[in-house]
LUMBA-611880 format. One record per residue (C-alpha): residue number from 1; residue in one letter; z, x, y. Coordinates in Angstrom, 3 decimals, decimal comma. Layout:
(site NUM; "A"; (Z; X; Y)),
...
END
This chain:
(site 1; "M"; (-15,727; 8,581; 3,980)),
(site 2; "V"; (-14,885; 4,760; 5,223)),
(site 3; "A"; (-11,091; 4,680; 6,543)),
(site 4; "A"; (-10,906; 1,159; 6,570)),
(site 5; "A"; (-13,153; -1,935; 6,285)),
(site 6; "S"; (-13,517; -4,890; 8,179)),
(site 7; "Y"; (-13,397; -8,426; 6,214)),
(site 8; "E"; (-16,935; -9,039; 7,072)),
(site 9; "A"; (-17,877; -5,811; 5,830)),
(site 10; "R"; (-15,397; -5,635; 2,590)),
(site 11; "A"; (-18,263; -9,061; 1,740)),
(site 12; "F"; (-21,007; -6,762; 0,835)),
(site 13; "G"; (-18,910; -4,569; -1,511)),
(site 14; "V"; (-17,581; -2,087; 1,037)),
(site 15; "H"; (-14,504; -0,367; 0,970)),
(site 16; "S"; (-11,824; 1,870; 2,093)),
(site 17; "A"; (-12,659; 5,459; 0,532)),
(site 18; "M"; (-16,092; 4,792; -0,204)),
(site 19; "P"; (-18,969; 7,141; 1,010)),
(site 20; "S"; (-20,049; 6,624; 4,495)),
(site 21; "V"; (-23,592; 6,700; 2,498)),
(site 22; "T"; (-22,939; 4,234; -0,402)),
(site 23; "A"; (-21,202; 1,798; 2,512)),
(site 24; "K"; (-24,298; 1,754; 4,598)),
(site 25; "R"; (-26,739; 1,316; 1,418)),
(site 26; "K"; (-25,060; -1,820; 0,381)),
(site 27; "C"; (-24,651; -2,728; 4,194)),
(site 28; "P"; (-27,646; -1,635; 6,017)),
(site 29; "D"; (-26,383; -3,820; 9,518)),
(site 30; "L"; (-23,104; -1,423; 8,984)),
(site 31; "I"; (-21,363; -0,552; 12,369)),
(site 32; "F"; (-19,544; 2,938; 12,465)),
(site 33; "V"; (-16,460; 3,492; 14,835)),
(site 34; "S"; (-15,044; 6,475; 15,229)),
(site 35; "P"; (-10,745; 6,617; 14,480)),
(site 36; "R"; (-8,629; 6,661; 17,631)),
(site 37; "F"; (-5,495; 7,770; 15,836)),
(site 38; "D"; (-3,707; 8,338; 18,597)),
(site 39; "V"; (-4,147; 4,243; 19,518)),
(site 40; "Y"; (-3,102; 3,268; 15,770)),
(site 41; "K"; (0,532; 5,527; 16,312)),
(site 42; "A"; (1,423; 3,820; 19,251)),
(site 43; "V"; (0,230; 0,380; 18,154)),
(site 44; "S"; (2,090; 0,943; 15,009)),
(site 45; "Q"; (5,037; 1,908; 16,881)),
(site 46; "Q"; (4,827; -1,050; 19,376)),
(site 47; "I"; (4,978; -3,314; 15,585)),
(site 48; "R"; (8,334; -1,291; 14,639)),
(site 49; "E"; (10,132; -1,750; 17,195)),
(site 50; "I"; (9,319; -5,116; 16,517)),
(site 51; "F"; (10,620; -5,461; 13,383)),
(site 52; "A"; (13,764; -2,940; 14,619)),
(site 53; "E"; (14,579; -6,159; 16,517)),
(site 54; "Y"; (15,181; -8,315; 13,327)),
(site 55; "T"; (16,230; -5,588; 10,802)),
(site 56; "P"; (17,323; -1,691; 10,474)),
(site 57; "L"; (16,230; -1,954; 7,090)),
(site 58; "I"; (13,044; -0,930; 7,407)),
(site 59; "E"; (10,725; 1,055; 4,755)),
(site 60; "P"; (6,741; 1,921; 6,672)),
(site 61; "L"; (4,314; 1,937; 3,691)),
(site 62; "S"; (1,697; 3,561; 5,635)),
(site 63; "L"; (0,919; 2,891; 9,760)),
(site 64; "D"; (0,125; -0,886; 9,475)),
(site 65; "E"; (2,370; -2,024; 6,869)),
(site 66; "A"; (6,106; -1,569; 5,977)),
(site 67; "Y"; (8,984; -3,069; 3,470)),
(site 68; "L"; (11,827; -5,737; 5,801)),
(site 69; "D"; (14,689; -6,717; 4,064)),
(site 70; "V"; (15,842; -9,321; 6,413)),
(site 71; "T"; (18,667; -11,043; 3,667)),
(site 72; "E"; (21,664; -10,412; 6,428)),
(site 73; "N"; (19,277; -9,704; 9,874)),
(site 74; "L"; (20,005; -9,169; 13,212)),
(site 75; "K"; (19,051; -12,777; 14,581)),
(site 76; "G"; (21,001; -14,184; 12,399)),
(site 77; "M"; (18,380; -16,098; 10,772)),
(site 78; "E"; (18,291; -18,099; 7,313)),
(site 79; "I"; (15,117; -18,945; 6,703)),
(site 80; "A"; (12,739; -15,683; 5,886)),
(site 81; "T"; (9,879; -17,490; 6,782)),
(site 82; "E"; (10,590; -18,083; 9,840)),
(site 83; "I"; (11,222; -14,995; 10,495)),
(site 84; "A"; (7,711; -13,923; 9,861)),
(site 85; "L"; (5,925; -16,560; 11,662)),
(site 86; "E"; (8,307; -14,927; 15,128)),
(site 87; "I"; (7,162; -11,231; 13,801)),
(site 88; "R"; (3,619; -12,380; 13,971)),
(site 89; "A"; (3,795; -14,321; 16,197)),
(site 90; "K"; (5,465; -11,107; 18,367)),
(site 91; "I"; (2,521; -9,366; 17,458)),
(site 92; "K"; (-0,078; -10,554; 17,977)),
(site 93; "Q"; (1,430; -11,424; 21,352)),
(site 94; "V"; (2,411; -8,376; 22,011)),
(site 95; "T"; (-0,749; -6,327; 20,798)),
(site 96; "G"; (-2,918; -8,832; 20,621)),
(site 97; "L"; (-3,138; -8,196; 16,579)),
(site 98; "N"; (-3,280; -11,015; 13,571)),
(site 99; "A"; (-0,682; -9,770; 11,108)),
(site 100; "S"; (-0,238; -10,917; 7,282)),
(site 101; "A"; (3,341; -11,610; 5,541)),
(site 102; "G"; (4,279; -11,923; 2,136)),
(site 103; "I"; (7,925; -13,354; 1,383)),
(site 104; "S"; (10,126; -12,848; -1,778)),
(site 105; "Y"; (13,275; -11,824; -3,486)),
(site 106; "N"; (11,937; -8,372; -4,455)),
(site 107; "K"; (9,411; -5,628; -3,069)),
(site 108; "F"; (7,060; -5,946; -5,666)),
(site 109; "L"; (6,013; -9,918; -5,412)),
(site 110; "A"; (6,683; -9,800; -1,415)),
(site 111; "K"; (3,637; -7,382; -1,638)),
(site 112; "M"; (1,564; -9,132; -3,554)),
(site 113; "A"; (2,310; -12,380; -1,549)),
(site 114; "S"; (0,855; -10,461; 1,234)),
(site 115; "D"; (-2,729; -9,926; 0,029)),
(site 116; "L"; (-2,601; -13,824; -0,593)),
(site 117; "N"; (-2,696; -15,254; 3,133)),
(site 118; "K"; (-5,337; -12,414; 4,925)),
(site 119; "P"; (-6,127; -11,561; 7,374)),
(site 120; "N"; (-4,055; -13,998; 9,436)),
(site 121; "G"; (-1,177; -15,321; 7,054)),
(site 122; "Q"; (1,910; -15,012; 4,889)),
(site 123; "A"; (2,535; -16,451; 1,626)),
(site 124; "V"; (5,976; -17,144; -0,249)),
(site 125; "I"; (7,338; -16,467; -3,879)),
(site 126; "T"; (9,580; -17,800; -4,246)),
(site 127; "P"; (12,641; -16,049; -7,624)),
(site 128; "K"; (11,094; -19,927; -9,459)),
(site 129; "K"; (7,816; -19,566; -9,377)),
(site 130; "G"; (7,483; -15,310; -9,577)),
(site 131; "P"; (7,822; -14,590; -13,242)),
(site 132; "G"; (4,822; -17,486; -13,551)),
(site 133; "F"; (2,711; -15,775; -10,625)),
(site 134; "V"; (2,715; -12,113; -12,654)),
(site 135; "E"; (1,501; -13,032; -15,718)),
(site 136; "T"; (-2,020; -14,786; -14,289)),
(site 137; "L"; (-2,394; -11,802; -12,109)),
(site 138; "P"; (-5,079; -8,891; -14,006)),
(site 139; "V"; (-2,358; -5,784; -13,471)),
(site 140; "K"; (-5,646; -4,527; -11,820)),
(site 141; "K"; (-4,010; -5,442; -8,822)),
(site 142; "F"; (-1,072; -4,501; -9,605)),
(site 143; "H"; (0,822; -2,945; -6,103)),
(site 144; "G"; (1,556; 0,953; -7,958)),
(site 145; "V"; (-1,593; 0,514; -10,859)),
(site 146; "G"; (-4,006; 2,792; -9,592)),
(site 147; "P"; (-8,167; 2,455; -11,212)),
(site 148; "A"; (-6,948; 5,019; -14,177)),
(site 149; "T"; (-3,869; 3,415; -15,015)),
(site 150; "A"; (-5,406; 0,159; -14,989)),
(site 151; "E"; (-7,971; 1,312; -17,348)),
(site 152; "R"; (-5,362; 2,925; -19,827)),
(site 153; "M"; (-3,458; -0,415; -19,140)),
(site 154; "R"; (-7,375; -1,831; -20,723)),
(site 155; "K"; (-6,936; 0,315; -23,843)),
(site 156; "Y"; (-4,425; -1,219; -24,842)),
(site 157; "G"; (-5,187; -4,961; -24,339)),
(site 158; "I"; (-2,971; -4,535; -21,118)),
(site 159; "E"; (-5,881; -7,183; -18,844)),
(site 160; "T"; (-2,417; -9,808; -17,367)),
(site 161; "G"; (0,835; -9,729; -16,570)),
(site 162; "L"; (0,967; -11,758; -19,613)),
(site 163; "D"; (0,140; -8,876; -21,783)),
(site 164; "L"; (2,283; -6,237; -19,790)),
(site 165; "K"; (5,194; -8,772; -20,693)),
(site 166; "S"; (4,043; -8,960; -24,209)),
(site 167; "K"; (4,917; -4,609; -24,930)),
(site 168; "S"; (8,010; -3,859; -25,572)),
(site 169; "L"; (9,837; -0,873; -23,066)),
(site 170; "M"; (9,834; 1,533; -26,095)),
(site 171; "F"; (6,236; 0,711; -26,216)),
(site 172; "L"; (5,390; 1,330; -22,316)),
(site 173; "Q"; (7,988; 3,999; -21,914)),
(site 174; "E"; (6,408; 5,889; -24,951)),
(site 175; "H"; (2,110; 5,266; -22,551)),
(site 176; "F"; (3,290; 5,634; -19,602)),
(site 177; "G"; (6,695; 7,204; -18,981)),
(site 178; "K"; (8,579; 6,881; -16,281)),
(site 179; "A"; (6,207; 4,297; -14,888)),
(site 180; "G"; (7,719; 2,593; -17,858)),
(site 181; "P"; (10,702; 0,760; -16,672)),
(site 182; "Y"; (9,349; -0,476; -13,889)),
(site 183; "F"; (6,168; -2,006; -15,607)),
(site 184; "Y"; (8,247; -3,862; -17,572)),
(site 185; "G"; (10,947; -5,216; -14,766)),
(site 186; "I"; (7,672; -6,362; -13,483)),
(site 187; "A"; (5,982; -8,010; -15,697)),
(site 188; "R"; (9,241; -10,414; -15,145)),
(site 189; "G"; (9,094; -10,548; -11,379)),
(site 190; "I"; (12,187; -7,957; -11,638)),
(site 191; "D"; (12,263; -5,365; -9,193)),
(site 192; "E"; (15,371; -4,023; -8,368)),
(site 193; "R"; (14,352; -1,625; -5,979)),
(site 194; "E"; (15,782; -1,307; -2,590)),
(site 195; "V"; (14,012; -1,588; 1,161)),
(site 196; "K"; (15,254; 2,643; 2,090)),
(site 197; "P"; (14,765; 3,008; 5,609)),
(site 198; "D"; (14,815; 7,095; 4,834)),
(site 199; "R"; (12,693; 7,044; 1,989)),
(site 200; "I"; (12,132; 10,777; 1,274)),
(site 201; "R"; (8,646; 12,133; 0,972)),
(site 202; "K"; (7,892; 13,432; -2,083)),
(site 203; "S"; (4,344; 15,074; -0,930)),
(site 204; "V"; (2,415; 16,198; 0,823)),
(site 205; "G"; (-2,157; 16,883; 0,755)),
(site 206; "A"; (-4,635; 17,530; 3,064)),
(site 207; "E"; (-8,457; 16,791; 2,873)),
(site 208; "D"; (-11,526; 17,160; 4,112)),
(site 209; "T"; (-14,847; 15,335; 3,936)),
(site 210; "F"; (-18,404; 16,546; 3,835)),
(site 211; "I"; (-21,687; 15,523; 4,922)),
(site 212; "E"; (-23,017; 17,170; 1,299)),
(site 213; "D"; (-21,016; 17,910; -2,155)),
(site 214; "I"; (-20,061; 21,352; -2,440)),
(site 215; "D"; (-21,222; 22,504; -6,267)),
(site 216; "D"; (-20,425; 26,739; -4,940)),
(site 217; "L"; (-17,246; 28,012; -6,058)),
(site 218; "E"; (-17,169; 30,688; -3,340)),
(site 219; "R"; (-17,742; 28,161; -0,525)),
(site 220; "A"; (-15,222; 25,922; -1,670)),
(site 221; "T"; (-12,928; 28,421; -2,094)),
(site 222; "A"; (-13,861; 29,446; 2,082)),
(site 223; "E"; (-13,383; 24,910; 2,741)),
(site 224; "L"; (-10,056; 25,250; 0,911)),
(site 225; "K"; (-8,347; 27,773; 2,672)),
(site 226; "P"; (-7,831; 25,902; 6,269)),
(site 227; "L"; (-6,761; 22,897; 4,067)),
(site 228; "V"; (-3,817; 24,503; 2,365)),
(site 229; "E"; (-3,079; 26,480; 5,397)),
(site 230; "K"; (-1,961; 22,858; 7,374)),
(site 231; "V"; (-0,323; 22,361; 4,657)),
(site 232; "W"; (1,968; 24,737; 4,591)),
(site 233; "R"; (2,143; 24,837; 8,611)),
(site 234; "Y"; (3,875; 20,833; 7,992)),
(site 235; "C"; (6,185; 22,706; 5,034)),
(site 236; "E"; (7,519; 25,400; 7,225)),
(site 237; "A"; (8,148; 22,386; 10,182)),
(site 238; "Q"; (9,432; 20,526; 8,021)),
(site 239; "V"; (11,948; 23,355; 5,675)),
(site 240; "S"; (9,762; 21,818; 2,852)),
(site 241; "A"; (10,390; 23,533; -0,300)),
(site 242; "A"; (7,738; 23,046; -3,594)),
(site 243; "R"; (8,662; 22,628; -7,323)),
(site 244; "P"; (6,181; 23,212; -9,958)),
END
């Protein structure tokens, strides 16, 4: 499977989570590089230390992405765009890597802004522009709306932020359950979620990718056992409990 794809590869339609055979078909000259997770974790820690110079309110999303609340920052800087510029420059200096940033008044729009000028830029969505920006955006590009949810929304005539905004809170709760209020808010540029440095992990999983598809139940069951054991070991180490 493709864990991540360069921008050059993406131009051919290659993306993460794509089977490698499909990726090779789309781009015959594709070069595969083996992952180096120890290196990624080390660099991620370097970046995290740079973030911590500006604020203790850091909510990681992945090894290379995080929300930062810089409303009251450790540098006493008043302009978030200047903070982002400094952080990106320090990341380049320390790691040699480019970084992009999104600046806005809430988490949802900051995430959307971070995608606007990749791979080495930043963008700002102000409170004045936020609602209008959301209205024109396809819902399939919304952070938190996966392919399955986007397809469900399409069936209800929801393809843009403006379409989503036209639906009542009651409608969204009825058809999307607990996510309904969230969708109702972001359609209006509203997201009240705080940046949580100690966000509780709510799920644990393990997976494997095989060279060939497995269509035999007995073999699939055998391959499932080590994955179950891996999840169980993690839960034991973290003293985690499950619930139905």
